[in-house]
Phi, psi and omega in degrees: 000132179249143179244138175223126179258127180241102184061241182261005186256138173247122183247130177242133177237148178235110182304321188288327184263344181065035179234161175236133177247122182262118177241130166198166177276139178300134178290346176263308183273340185080352184278145182288145182214153177212153183225135178251129177228166177284141182307314182294328178291321180295318177298321176299316180298318184294335179274358175121351177297136178299144186302322181290337174275325181287322193232055185297342186272349181268151177293164176300323184290323179287324175297316182297320183297322178305308184292307187249349178086012177257122184281168177304324179293324178293322175294322176296327173290325179284320184227083184302140178301152178293128178267002184266359182289000000 
């Protein structure tokens, strides 16, 4: 397993598994969060493919975490779900 720190993002790759794990602290909550994606998809995203096209198997919250650093819990803190439903 190889680790690479890019700014505040830590990316771990496993050559055997062909996956990348993206680790960083949520910019809102400060809590650690991680997302696992396919290595080829991560490289495609780094080259400019839109996150929704590179990672169609991830939830919108996990894709947003990769883009902005805000975890799903962080978005809930910023924009609480309606309790009137």
